[in-house]
C-alpha positions in Angstrom: -3.4 14.7 -30.0 -2.6 11.1 -31.2 -4.4 8.3 -29.3 -1.7 6.3 -27.5 -3.2 3.1 -28.8 -2.5 4.2 -32.4 1.2 4.7 -31.7 3.2 1.9 -33.3 5.0 -0.1 -30.6 8.2 -0.2 -32.5 8.3 3.6 -32.2 7.8 3.3 -28.5 10.7 0.8 -28.3 13.0 3.0 -30.3 12.1 5.9 -27.9 13.0 3.8 -24.9 16.4 2.9 -26.4 17.2 6.5 -27.3 18.6 7.9 -24.1 19.4 11.2 -25.7 15.8 12.3 -25.7 13.3 12.5 -22.8 10.4 10.1 -23.1 7.2 11.8 -24.1 4.1 11.0 -22.0 2.4 9.3 -24.9 5.0 6.6 -24.8 4.3 5.9 -21.1 0.5 5.7 -21.8 1.3 3.3 -24.6 3.0 0.9 -22.2 -0.3 0.3 -20.4 -1.9 -3.0 -20.9 0.8 -4.6 -23.0 0.2 -8.2 -24.1 1.2 -10.8 -26.6 3.9 -9.9 -29.0 4.4 -6.4 -27.7 5.1 -7.7 -24.2 7.5 -10.3 -25.5 9.3 -7.6 -27.6 9.7 -5.4 -24.6 11.1 -8.3 -22.5 13.5 -9.2 -25.3 14.9 -5.7 -25.5 14.6 -4.7 -21.8 18.2 -5.1 -21.0 19.2 -3.1 -24.1 17.6 0.0 -22.5 20.3 1.8 -20.5 20.1 1.1 -16.7 19.5 4.8 -15.8 16.7 4.9 -18.4 15.1 1.8 -17.0 15.2 3.3 -13.5 13.6 6.6 -14.7 11.0 4.7 -16.8 9.8 2.5 -13.9 9.6 5.5 -11.6 7.6 7.5 -14.1 5.2 4.5 -14.6 4.6 4.5 -10.8 3.7 8.1 -10.9 1.4 7.6 -13.8 -0.3 4.7 -12.2 -0.9 6.7 -9.0 -2.5 9.5 -11.0 -4.7 7.2 -13.1 -5.8 3.9 -11.6 -7.1 2.7 -15.0 -3.5 2.4 -16.3 -2.1 -1.2 -16.1 1.6 -1.6 -16.0 1.6 -5.1 -14.6 3.3 -6.6 -17.7 6.1 -4.1 -17.5 6.5 -4.5 -13.8 6.7 -8.3 -14.2 9.7 -7.7 -16.5 11.1 -5.2 -14.1 11.2 -7.8 -11.3 14.0 -9.6 -13.1 16.1 -6.4 -13.6 19.7 -6.2 -12.4 19.1 -2.8 -10.8 17.6 -3.2 -7.3 15.8 0.2 -7.6 14.0 -1.1 -10.7 13.0 -4.3 -8.9 11.8 -2.4 -5.9 9.6 0.0 -7.8 8.3 -2.9 -9.9 7.1 -4.6 -6.7 5.2 -1.4 -5.8 3.6 -1.3 -9.2 2.3 -4.9 -8.5 1.0 -3.9 -5.1 -2.7 -4.8 -5.7 -2.1 -7.5 -8.4 -2.8 -11.2 -7.9 -1.7 -12.4 -11.3 -0.7 -16.1 -11.6 2.3 -17.2 -9.6 3.2 -13.6 -8.4 3.0 -14.7 -4.7 5.7 -17.3 -5.4 7.9 -14.8 -7.2 7.6 -12.5 -4.2 8.4 -15.2 -1.8 11.5 -16.0 -3.7 12.5 -12.3 -3.7 11.8 -12.1 0.1 14.2 -14.9 0.8 16.8 -14.6 -1.9 17.1 -11.1 -3.4 20.6 -9.7 -2.8 19.2 -6.2 -1.8 17.5 -5.9 1.7 15.2 -3.1 0.4 13.9 -5.4 -2.3 13.5 -8.2 0.2 11.6 -5.9 2.5 9.4 -4.6 -0.4 8.6 -8.2 -1.4 7.6 -8.8 2.3 5.3 -5.8 2.2 3.7 -6.9 -1.1 2.9 -10.3 0.3 0.5 -8.6 2.8 -1.9 -8.3 -0.1 -1.9 -12.1 -0.5 -2.4 -12.7 3.2 -5.4 -10.4 3.0 -6.7 -12.3 0.0 -6.3 -15.6 1.9 -8.2 -14.3 4.9 -11.0 -13.4 2.5 -10.8 -16.9 1.0 -9.8 -15.6 -2.4 -6.7 -17.7 -2.8 -6.4 -21.4 -1.9 -5.9 -22.2 1.8 -2.6 -24.1 1.2 -1.2 -21.0 -0.6 -2.1 -18.8 2.3 -0.5 -21.2 4.8 2.7 -21.3 2.8 2.9 -17.5 2.6 2.2 -17.2 6.4 4.8 -19.9 7.3 7.5 -18.2 5.3 6.7 -14.7 6.6 6.7 -16.1 10.1 10.1 -17.7 9.5 11.4 -14.3 8.3 10.1 -12.4 11.3 11.7 -15.0 13.7 14.9 -15.4 11.7 18.2 -13.4 11.6 17.2 -11.3 8.5 17.9 -7.6 8.3 15.5 -5.8 10.8 13.8 -3.9 7.9 12.9 -7.1 6.2 11.6 -8.7 9.5 9.5 -5.6 10.2 7.9 -5.6 6.8 7.1 -9.3 7.2 5.4 -8.6 10.5 3.4 -5.8 8.9 2.3 -8.2 6.2 1.2 -10.7 8.8 -1.1 -8.1 10.4 -3.9 -9.4 8.2 -3.4 -13.0 9.4 -5.7 -14.7 11.9 -2.9 -17.0 13.0 -2.7 -17.0 16.8 1.1 -16.7 16.9 0.9 -13.4 15.1 -0.6 -11.7 18.2 2.5 -12.6 20.2 4.8 -11.3 17.6 3.0 -8.0 17.4 3.0 -7.7 21.2 6.7 -8.4 21.4 7.4 -5.8 18.8 5.2 -3.2 20.5 6.9 -3.8 23.9 10.4 -3.4 22.5 12.6 -0.3 23.0 12.9 0.2 19.3 10.7 2.9 17.7 10.9 1.3 14.3 9.5 -2.0 15.7 6.8 -0.2 17.6 5.8 1.6 14.4 5.6 -1.7 12.6 3.6 -3.3 15.4 1.1 -0.4 15.2 0.9 -0.9 11.4 0.1 -4.6 11.9 -2.4 -3.8 14.7 -4.4 -1.6 12.2 -4.6 -4.5 9.8 -5.8 -7.0 12.4 -9.3 -5.7 13.1 -8.7 -6.8 16.6 -10.1 -4.8 19.5 -7.5 -6.0 21.9 -5.1 -3.3 20.5 -7.3 -0.3 21.1 -5.6 0.9 24.3 -2.2 0.4 22.9 -3.1 2.5 19.8 -4.7 5.2 21.9 -1.5 5.4 24.1 0.7 5.9 21.1 -1.3 8.8 19.6 0.6 11.0 22.1 4.1 9.6 21.2 7.0 12.0 20.9 8.0 10.2 17.7 6.1 11.5 14.6 6.4 8.1 12.8 4.7 6.4 15.8 2.0 9.1 16.0 1.3 8.6 12.3 1.1 4.8 12.5 -1.1 5.1 15.7 -3.4 7.6 13.9 -3.7 5.3 10.9 -4.4 2.2 13.1 -7.0 4.1 15.0 -8.9 4.7 11.8 -8.5 1.1 10.5 -9.7 -0.2 13.9 -12.5 2.5 14.0 -11.6 3.5 17.6 -14.3 6.0 18.5 -12.4 7.0 21.7 -9.6 8.3 19.4 -11.6 11.0 17.7 -10.8 13.8 20.1 -7.1 13.1 19.9 -7.2 12.7 16.1 -8.9 16.1 15.8 -6.0 17.5 17.9 -3.6 15.9 15.5 -5.1 17.8 12.6 -2.8 20.6 13.7 0.3 18.4 14.2 3.6 19.8 13.0 4.3 16.7 10.9 2.4 16.5 7.6 2.2 12.7 7.5 0.6 12.7 11.0 -2.0 15.2 9.8 -2.7 13.2 6.7 -3.2 10.0 8.7 -5.5 11.8 11.2 -7.6 13.3 8.4 -8.2 9.9 6.8 -8.8 8.1 10.1 -11.4 10.6 11.1 -13.2 9.9 7.8 -13.2 6.2 8.7 -14.5 6.7 12.2 -16.9 9.6 11.7 -19.0 11.0 14.5 -20.3 14.3 15.7 -18.3 17.3 14.5 -15.9 15.4 12.3 -17.3 16.7 9.0 -17.2 20.2 10.3 -13.6 19.8 11.5 -12.5 18.5 8.2 -14.4 21.2 6.3 -12.8 23.9 8.5 -9.4 22.6 7.8 -10.2 22.5 4.0 -11.1 26.1 4.1 -7.8 27.1 5.7 -5.5 24.8 3.8 -3.3 26.1 1.0 -1.4 22.9 0.3 -2.7 21.2 -2.9 -1.9 17.7 -1.7 -3.6 18.3 1.6 -6.6 19.8 -0.1 -7.0 16.8 -2.4 -6.6 14.5 0.6 -9.2 16.4 2.6 -11.7 16.3 -0.3 -11.2 12.5 -0.6 -11.6 12.1 3.1 -14.9 14.1 3.1 -16.2 11.9 0.3 -15.2 8.8 2.3 -16.9 10.1 5.4 -20.1 10.8 3.5 -20.0 7.3 2.0 -19.5 5.7 5.4 -22.2 7.7 7.0 -24.6 6.8 4.1 -23.7 3.2 4.4 -24.4 3.1 8.1 -27.8 4.6 7.5 -28.9 1.4 5.7 -30.4 -1.6 7.5 -27.6 -4.1 7.9 -29.9 -7.0 7.0 -30.0 -5.7 3.4 -26.4 -6.7 2.9 -24.8 -10.1 2.5 -21.4 -11.0 3.9 -19.9 -10.7 0.4 -21.4 -7.1 0.1 -19.8 -6.1 3.4 -16.4 -7.6 2.4 -16.5 -5.7 -0.8 -17.2 -2.5 1.0 -14.3 -3.0 3.3 -12.1 -3.6 0.3 -13.3 -0.3 -1.3 -12.6 1.6 1.9 -9.1 0.0 2.3 -8.1 0.8 -1.3 -9.3 4.5 -0.9 -7.3 5.0 2.2 -3.8 4.5 0.9 -1.4 7.5 1.1 
């Protein structure tokens, strides 16, 4: 099989422009890590690629990136942010989810406030949560964090589409700003299930114990979306009192609730958790659930091994890095 790196880029470009033939996987691999003249060539001819082709391409790249984290489609996604098709812009945002390349936060802020499509504005708001987290970890300048927080706060308080406002609230979940607590509480106390779900999402990001009772209460919600977000938040907040209910949710009728409960149990741990996950693994016939259970058991083993070490052996930077590893592993 030909090494993708040996494939002439001009051949890849010709394949992209040829809508009559399906793109071969080797072309998608070849688009990873573009730089210099190749990136400029793709940008120059991007709009020559038929819109339907661009949409399918960016969606395929997202699938490839999920399957192989070593692939880097950041250069392609940065081009896709300027696309006329909102679906291409939205998926491009998702491809840049964990990126912190130069000026990306300002591009996302502009999209949050000015993009014509509310789904894209909402996607930009979600992606800005990564930068709020980086700011709280002091990995971006304080003035940049403050600007992002102020503009997200203005979005939540403004008259934007509710989806955009909810995503901005979720992004602020990482923030230590005192006014964020009130916004989360107002959303949680609303009569709107979508706002309650977003409040739970933000609670999980807050690492704030004040939300424990609220999260526990929502684990029994009639709404599967709320149960799922409560289950996820219970794991992020490591609420030990949630373990018994989370084990019950392993049999929930909703697949997303089960997946959230599985991962949260791996984050919290405790007596009987490994056995419960292993028993479910033995019974499961769903490939996706099996993969998720195996990853959860690995995460549980890692967490339990970490807890067995004396804490004085770790610096604050070490602990921060371990939290990042755990957060990255838990996405689903």
